[in-house]
mmCIF entry with sequence, helices, sheets and N, C-alpha, C, O atoms, coordinates in Angstrom:
data_MODEL
# 
_entry.id   MODEL 
# 
_entity.id                         1 
_entity.type                       polymer 
_entity.pdbx_number_of_molecules   1 
# 
_entity_poly.entity_id                      1 
_entity_poly.type                           'polypeptide(L)' 
_entity_poly.nstd_linkage                   no 
_entity_poly.nstd_monomer                   no 
_entity_poly.pdbx_seq_one_letter_code       
;(UNK)(UNK)(UNK)(UNK)(UNK)(UNK)(UNK)(UNK)(UNK)(UNK)(UNK)(UNK)(UNK)(UNK)(UNK)(UNK)
(UNK)(UNK)(UNK)(UNK)(UNK)(UNK)(UNK)(UNK)(UNK)(UNK)(UNK)(UNK)(UNK)(UNK)
;
_entity_poly.pdbx_seq_one_letter_code_can   XXXXXXXXXXXXXXXXXXXXXXXXXXXXXX 
_entity_poly.pdbx_strand_id                 A 
# 
loop_
_entity_poly_seq.entity_id 
_entity_poly_seq.num 
_entity_poly_seq.mon_id 
_entity_poly_seq.hetero 
1 1  UNK n 
1 2  UNK n 
1 3  UNK n 
1 4  UNK n 
1 5  UNK n 
1 6  UNK n 
1 7  UNK n 
1 8  UNK n 
1 9  UNK n 
1 10 UNK n 
1 11 UNK n 
1 12 UNK n 
1 13 UNK n 
1 14 UNK n 
1 15 UNK n 
1 16 UNK n 
1 17 UNK n 
1 18 UNK n 
1 19 UNK n 
1 20 UNK n 
1 21 UNK n 
1 22 UNK n 
1 23 UNK n 
1 24 UNK n 
1 25 UNK n 
1 26 UNK n 
1 27 UNK n 
1 28 UNK n 
1 29 UNK n 
1 30 UNK n 
# 
_struct_asym.id          A 
_struct_asym.entity_id   1 
# 
loop_
_struct_conf.conf_type_id 
_struct_conf.id 
_struct_conf.pdbx_PDB_helix_id 
_struct_conf.beg_label_comp_id 
_struct_conf.beg_label_asym_id 
_struct_conf.beg_label_seq_id 
_struct_conf.pdbx_beg_PDB_ins_code 
_struct_conf.end_label_comp_id 
_struct_conf.end_label_asym_id 
_struct_conf.end_label_seq_id 
_struct_conf.pdbx_end_PDB_ins_code 
_struct_conf.beg_auth_comp_id 
_struct_conf.beg_auth_asym_id 
_struct_conf.beg_auth_seq_id 
_struct_conf.end_auth_comp_id 
_struct_conf.end_auth_asym_id 
_struct_conf.end_auth_seq_id 
_struct_conf.pdbx_PDB_helix_class 
_struct_conf.details 
_struct_conf.pdbx_PDB_helix_length 
HELX_P HELX_P1 AA1 UNK A 2  ? UNK A 17 ? UNK A 2  UNK A 17 1 ? 16 
HELX_P HELX_P2 AA2 UNK A 23 ? UNK A 29 ? UNK A 23 UNK A 29 1 ? 7  
# 
_struct_conf_type.id          HELX_P 
_struct_conf_type.criteria    ? 
_struct_conf_type.reference   ? 
# 
loop_
_atom_site.group_PDB 
_atom_site.id 
_atom_site.type_symbol 
_atom_site.label_atom_id 
_atom_site.label_alt_id 
_atom_site.label_comp_id 
_atom_site.label_asym_id 
_atom_site.label_entity_id 
_atom_site.label_seq_id 
_atom_site.pdbx_PDB_ins_code 
_atom_site.Cartn_x 
_atom_site.Cartn_y 
_atom_site.Cartn_z 
_atom_site.occupancy 
_atom_site.B_iso_or_equiv 
_atom_site.pdbx_formal_charge 
_atom_site.auth_seq_id 
_atom_site.auth_comp_id 
_atom_site.auth_asym_id 
_atom_site.auth_atom_id 
_atom_site.pdbx_PDB_model_num 
ATOM 1   N N  . UNK A 1 1  ? 206.837 103.344 19.457 1.00 0.00 ? 1  UNK A N  1 
ATOM 2   C CA . UNK A 1 1  ? 205.494 103.193 18.882 1.00 0.00 ? 1  UNK A CA 1 
ATOM 3   C C  . UNK A 1 1  ? 205.079 101.726 18.857 1.00 0.00 ? 1  UNK A C  1 
ATOM 4   O O  . UNK A 1 1  ? 205.904 100.838 19.074 1.00 0.00 ? 1  UNK A O  1 
ATOM 5   N N  . UNK A 1 2  ? 203.811 101.476 18.595 1.00 0.00 ? 2  UNK A N  1 
ATOM 6   C CA . UNK A 1 2  ? 203.309 100.095 18.570 1.00 0.00 ? 2  UNK A CA 1 
ATOM 7   C C  . UNK A 1 2  ? 203.979 99.295  17.461 1.00 0.00 ? 2  UNK A C  1 
ATOM 8   O O  . UNK A 1 2  ? 204.293 98.119  17.642 1.00 0.00 ? 2  UNK A O  1 
ATOM 9   N N  . UNK A 1 3  ? 204.200 99.934  16.309 1.00 0.00 ? 3  UNK A N  1 
ATOM 10  C CA . UNK A 1 3  ? 204.814 99.246  15.173 1.00 0.00 ? 3  UNK A CA 1 
ATOM 11  C C  . UNK A 1 3  ? 206.218 98.768  15.526 1.00 0.00 ? 3  UNK A C  1 
ATOM 12  O O  . UNK A 1 3  ? 206.610 97.658  15.167 1.00 0.00 ? 3  UNK A O  1 
ATOM 13  N N  . UNK A 1 4  ? 206.967 99.601  16.223 1.00 0.00 ? 4  UNK A N  1 
ATOM 14  C CA . UNK A 1 4  ? 208.324 99.224  16.615 1.00 0.00 ? 4  UNK A CA 1 
ATOM 15  C C  . UNK A 1 4  ? 208.282 98.073  17.615 1.00 0.00 ? 4  UNK A C  1 
ATOM 16  O O  . UNK A 1 4  ? 209.150 97.201  17.605 1.00 0.00 ? 4  UNK A O  1 
ATOM 17  N N  . UNK A 1 5  ? 207.263 98.076  18.480 1.00 0.00 ? 5  UNK A N  1 
ATOM 18  C CA . UNK A 1 5  ? 207.121 96.999  19.459 1.00 0.00 ? 5  UNK A CA 1 
ATOM 19  C C  . UNK A 1 5  ? 206.867 95.678  18.746 1.00 0.00 ? 5  UNK A C  1 
ATOM 20  O O  . UNK A 1 5  ? 207.426 94.647  19.118 1.00 0.00 ? 5  UNK A O  1 
ATOM 21  N N  . UNK A 1 6  ? 206.016 95.713  17.713 1.00 0.00 ? 6  UNK A N  1 
ATOM 22  C CA . UNK A 1 6  ? 205.721 94.508  16.933 1.00 0.00 ? 6  UNK A CA 1 
ATOM 23  C C  . UNK A 1 6  ? 206.993 94.002  16.263 1.00 0.00 ? 6  UNK A C  1 
ATOM 24  O O  . UNK A 1 6  ? 207.249 92.798  16.245 1.00 0.00 ? 6  UNK A O  1 
ATOM 25  N N  . UNK A 1 7  ? 207.790 94.914  15.714 1.00 0.00 ? 7  UNK A N  1 
ATOM 26  C CA . UNK A 1 7  ? 209.038 94.514  15.062 1.00 0.00 ? 7  UNK A CA 1 
ATOM 27  C C  . UNK A 1 7  ? 209.976 93.872  16.074 1.00 0.00 ? 7  UNK A C  1 
ATOM 28  O O  . UNK A 1 7  ? 210.635 92.877  15.770 1.00 0.00 ? 7  UNK A O  1 
ATOM 29  N N  . UNK A 1 8  ? 210.038 94.432  17.267 1.00 0.00 ? 8  UNK A N  1 
ATOM 30  C CA . UNK A 1 8  ? 210.925 93.904  18.302 1.00 0.00 ? 8  UNK A CA 1 
ATOM 31  C C  . UNK A 1 8  ? 210.502 92.502  18.714 1.00 0.00 ? 8  UNK A C  1 
ATOM 32  O O  . UNK A 1 8  ? 211.340 91.608  18.839 1.00 0.00 ? 8  UNK A O  1 
ATOM 33  N N  . UNK A 1 9  ? 209.205 92.309  18.925 1.00 0.00 ? 9  UNK A N  1 
ATOM 34  C CA . UNK A 1 9  ? 208.690 90.994  19.316 1.00 0.00 ? 9  UNK A CA 1 
ATOM 35  C C  . UNK A 1 9  ? 208.945 89.978  18.212 1.00 0.00 ? 9  UNK A C  1 
ATOM 36  O O  . UNK A 1 9  ? 209.360 88.851  18.479 1.00 0.00 ? 9  UNK A O  1 
ATOM 37  N N  . UNK A 1 10 ? 208.694 90.385  16.959 1.00 0.00 ? 10 UNK A N  1 
ATOM 38  C CA . UNK A 1 10 ? 208.927 89.488  15.824 1.00 0.00 ? 10 UNK A CA 1 
ATOM 39  C C  . UNK A 1 10 ? 210.394 89.098  15.761 1.00 0.00 ? 10 UNK A C  1 
ATOM 40  O O  . UNK A 1 10 ? 210.717 87.932  15.536 1.00 0.00 ? 10 UNK A O  1 
ATOM 41  N N  . UNK A 1 11 ? 211.284 90.063  15.956 1.00 0.00 ? 11 UNK A N  1 
ATOM 42  C CA . UNK A 1 11 ? 212.724 89.800  15.934 1.00 0.00 ? 11 UNK A CA 1 
ATOM 43  C C  . UNK A 1 11 ? 213.103 88.820  17.035 1.00 0.00 ? 11 UNK A C  1 
ATOM 44  O O  . UNK A 1 11 ? 213.880 87.892  16.809 1.00 0.00 ? 11 UNK A O  1 
ATOM 45  N N  . UNK A 1 12 ? 212.551 89.030  18.227 1.00 0.00 ? 12 UNK A N  1 
ATOM 46  C CA . UNK A 1 12 ? 212.843 88.136  19.348 1.00 0.00 ? 12 UNK A CA 1 
ATOM 47  C C  . UNK A 1 12 ? 212.409 86.706  19.037 1.00 0.00 ? 12 UNK A C  1 
ATOM 48  O O  . UNK A 1 12 ? 213.158 85.760  19.282 1.00 0.00 ? 12 UNK A O  1 
ATOM 49  N N  . UNK A 1 13 ? 211.195 86.549  18.496 1.00 0.00 ? 13 UNK A N  1 
ATOM 50  C CA . UNK A 1 13 ? 210.672 85.217  18.179 1.00 0.00 ? 13 UNK A CA 1 
ATOM 51  C C  . UNK A 1 13 ? 211.555 84.536  17.138 1.00 0.00 ? 13 UNK A C  1 
ATOM 52  O O  . UNK A 1 13 ? 211.901 83.364  17.280 1.00 0.00 ? 13 UNK A O  1 
ATOM 53  N N  . UNK A 1 14 ? 211.918 85.274  16.093 1.00 0.00 ? 14 UNK A N  1 
ATOM 54  C CA . UNK A 1 14 ? 212.743 84.712  15.026 1.00 0.00 ? 14 UNK A CA 1 
ATOM 55  C C  . UNK A 1 14 ? 214.130 84.365  15.549 1.00 0.00 ? 14 UNK A C  1 
ATOM 56  O O  . UNK A 1 14 ? 214.783 83.461  15.029 1.00 0.00 ? 14 UNK A O  1 
ATOM 57  N N  . UNK A 1 15 ? 214.583 85.081  16.579 1.00 0.00 ? 15 UNK A N  1 
ATOM 58  C CA . UNK A 1 15 ? 215.909 84.833  17.157 1.00 0.00 ? 15 UNK A CA 1 
ATOM 59  C C  . UNK A 1 15 ? 215.863 83.641  18.112 1.00 0.00 ? 15 UNK A C  1 
ATOM 60  O O  . UNK A 1 15 ? 216.811 82.860  18.197 1.00 0.00 ? 15 UNK A O  1 
ATOM 61  N N  . UNK A 1 16 ? 214.735 83.514  18.836 1.00 0.00 ? 16 UNK A N  1 
ATOM 62  C CA . UNK A 1 16 ? 214.594 82.461  19.846 1.00 0.00 ? 16 UNK A CA 1 
ATOM 63  C C  . UNK A 1 16 ? 214.411 81.084  19.216 1.00 0.00 ? 16 UNK A C  1 
ATOM 64  O O  . UNK A 1 16 ? 215.026 80.113  19.657 1.00 0.00 ? 16 UNK A O  1 
ATOM 65  N N  . UNK A 1 17 ? 213.566 80.994  18.186 1.00 0.00 ? 17 UNK A N  1 
ATOM 66  C CA . UNK A 1 17 ? 213.242 79.709  17.573 1.00 0.00 ? 17 UNK A CA 1 
ATOM 67  C C  . UNK A 1 17 ? 214.491 78.895  17.197 1.00 0.00 ? 17 UNK A C  1 
ATOM 68  O O  . UNK A 1 17 ? 214.554 77.714  17.541 1.00 0.00 ? 17 UNK A O  1 
ATOM 69  N N  . UNK A 1 18 ? 215.491 79.477  16.504 1.00 0.00 ? 18 UNK A N  1 
ATOM 70  C CA . UNK A 1 18 ? 216.675 78.700  16.133 1.00 0.00 ? 18 UNK A CA 1 
ATOM 71  C C  . UNK A 1 18 ? 217.466 78.209  17.351 1.00 0.00 ? 18 UNK A C  1 
ATOM 72  O O  . UNK A 1 18 ? 218.235 77.254  17.241 1.00 0.00 ? 18 UNK A O  1 
ATOM 73  N N  . UNK A 1 19 ? 217.286 78.843  18.494 1.00 0.00 ? 19 UNK A N  1 
ATOM 74  C CA . UNK A 1 19 ? 218.012 78.448  19.698 1.00 0.00 ? 19 UNK A CA 1 
ATOM 75  C C  . UNK A 1 19 ? 217.380 77.235  20.364 1.00 0.00 ? 19 UNK A C  1 
ATOM 76  O O  . UNK A 1 19 ? 217.956 76.652  21.282 1.00 0.00 ? 19 UNK A O  1 
ATOM 77  N N  . UNK A 1 20 ? 216.180 76.852  19.891 1.00 0.00 ? 20 UNK A N  1 
ATOM 78  C CA . UNK A 1 20 ? 215.530 75.661  20.416 1.00 0.00 ? 20 UNK A CA 1 
ATOM 79  C C  . UNK A 1 20 ? 214.905 75.883  21.780 1.00 0.00 ? 20 UNK A C  1 
ATOM 80  O O  . UNK A 1 20 ? 214.784 74.951  22.575 1.00 0.00 ? 20 UNK A O  1 
ATOM 81  N N  . UNK A 1 21 ? 214.508 77.118  22.048 1.00 0.00 ? 21 UNK A N  1 
ATOM 82  C CA . UNK A 1 21 ? 213.855 77.403  23.326 1.00 0.00 ? 21 UNK A CA 1 
ATOM 83  C C  . UNK A 1 21 ? 212.458 76.794  23.311 1.00 0.00 ? 21 UNK A C  1 
ATOM 84  O O  . UNK A 1 21 ? 211.870 76.590  22.249 1.00 0.00 ? 21 UNK A O  1 
ATOM 85  N N  . UNK A 1 22 ? 211.932 76.504  24.503 1.00 0.00 ? 22 UNK A N  1 
ATOM 86  C CA . UNK A 1 22 ? 210.594 75.919  24.620 1.00 0.00 ? 22 UNK A CA 1 
ATOM 87  C C  . UNK A 1 22 ? 209.573 76.680  23.787 1.00 0.00 ? 22 UNK A C  1 
ATOM 88  O O  . UNK A 1 22 ? 209.559 77.911  23.780 1.00 0.00 ? 22 UNK A O  1 
ATOM 89  N N  . UNK A 1 23 ? 208.716 75.940  23.083 1.00 0.00 ? 23 UNK A N  1 
ATOM 90  C CA . UNK A 1 23 ? 207.694 76.562  22.243 1.00 0.00 ? 23 UNK A CA 1 
ATOM 91  C C  . UNK A 1 23 ? 206.737 77.400  23.088 1.00 0.00 ? 23 UNK A C  1 
ATOM 92  O O  . UNK A 1 23 ? 206.187 78.393  22.613 1.00 0.00 ? 23 UNK A O  1 
ATOM 93  N N  . UNK A 1 24 ? 206.541 76.993  24.350 1.00 0.00 ? 24 UNK A N  1 
ATOM 94  C CA . UNK A 1 24 ? 205.668 77.757  25.253 1.00 0.00 ? 24 UNK A CA 1 
ATOM 95  C C  . UNK A 1 24 ? 206.213 79.168  25.443 1.00 0.00 ? 24 UNK A C  1 
ATOM 96  O O  . UNK A 1 24 ? 205.448 80.131  25.502 1.00 0.00 ? 24 UNK A O  1 
ATOM 97  N N  . UNK A 1 25 ? 207.535 79.288  25.540 1.00 0.00 ? 25 UNK A N  1 
ATOM 98  C CA . UNK A 1 25 ? 208.160 80.593  25.729 1.00 0.00 ? 25 UNK A CA 1 
ATOM 99  C C  . UNK A 1 25 ? 207.938 81.464  24.498 1.00 0.00 ? 25 UNK A C  1 
ATOM 100 O O  . UNK A 1 25 ? 207.668 82.660  24.606 1.00 0.00 ? 25 UNK A O  1 
ATOM 101 N N  . UNK A 1 26 ? 208.058 80.839  23.325 1.00 0.00 ? 26 UNK A N  1 
ATOM 102 C CA . UNK A 1 26 ? 207.841 81.569  22.074 1.00 0.00 ? 26 UNK A CA 1 
ATOM 103 C C  . UNK A 1 26 ? 206.408 82.078  22.001 1.00 0.00 ? 26 UNK A C  1 
ATOM 104 O O  . UNK A 1 26 ? 206.165 83.204  21.567 1.00 0.00 ? 26 UNK A O  1 
ATOM 105 N N  . UNK A 1 27 ? 205.459 81.245  22.428 1.00 0.00 ? 27 UNK A N  1 
ATOM 106 C CA . UNK A 1 27 ? 204.044 81.637  22.406 1.00 0.00 ? 27 UNK A CA 1 
ATOM 107 C C  . UNK A 1 27 ? 203.824 82.844  23.322 1.00 0.00 ? 27 UNK A C  1 
ATOM 108 O O  . UNK A 1 27 ? 203.085 83.765  22.972 1.00 0.00 ? 27 UNK A O  1 
ATOM 109 N N  . UNK A 1 28 ? 204.463 82.837  24.490 1.00 0.00 ? 28 UNK A N  1 
ATOM 110 C CA . UNK A 1 28 ? 204.303 83.955  25.414 1.00 0.00 ? 28 UNK A CA 1 
ATOM 111 C C  . UNK A 1 28 ? 204.893 85.236  24.838 1.00 0.00 ? 28 UNK A C  1 
ATOM 112 O O  . UNK A 1 28 ? 204.407 86.330  25.124 1.00 0.00 ? 28 UNK A O  1 
ATOM 113 N N  . UNK A 1 29 ? 205.950 85.101  24.018 1.00 0.00 ? 29 UNK A N  1 
ATOM 114 C CA . UNK A 1 29 ? 206.559 86.281  23.406 1.00 0.00 ? 29 UNK A CA 1 
ATOM 115 C C  . UNK A 1 29 ? 205.619 86.929  22.404 1.00 0.00 ? 29 UNK A C  1 
ATOM 116 O O  . UNK A 1 29 ? 205.703 88.132  22.156 1.00 0.00 ? 29 UNK A O  1 
ATOM 117 N N  . UNK A 1 30 ? 204.711 86.124  21.821 1.00 0.00 ? 30 UNK A N  1 
ATOM 118 C CA . UNK A 1 30 ? 203.747 86.682  20.873 1.00 0.00 ? 30 UNK A CA 1 
ATOM 119 C C  . UNK A 1 30 ? 202.639 87.362  21.664 1.00 0.00 ? 30 UNK A C  1 
ATOM 120 O O  . UNK A 1 30 ? 201.706 87.909  21.076 1.00 0.00 ? 30 UNK A O  1 
# 
């Protein structure tokens, strides 16, 4: 469902940020 997709994207962003990945990549994930 759409709600689960939002949760997955949010989880990915929260997981990526601490890894220090390019901010551009994080923006694309949103």
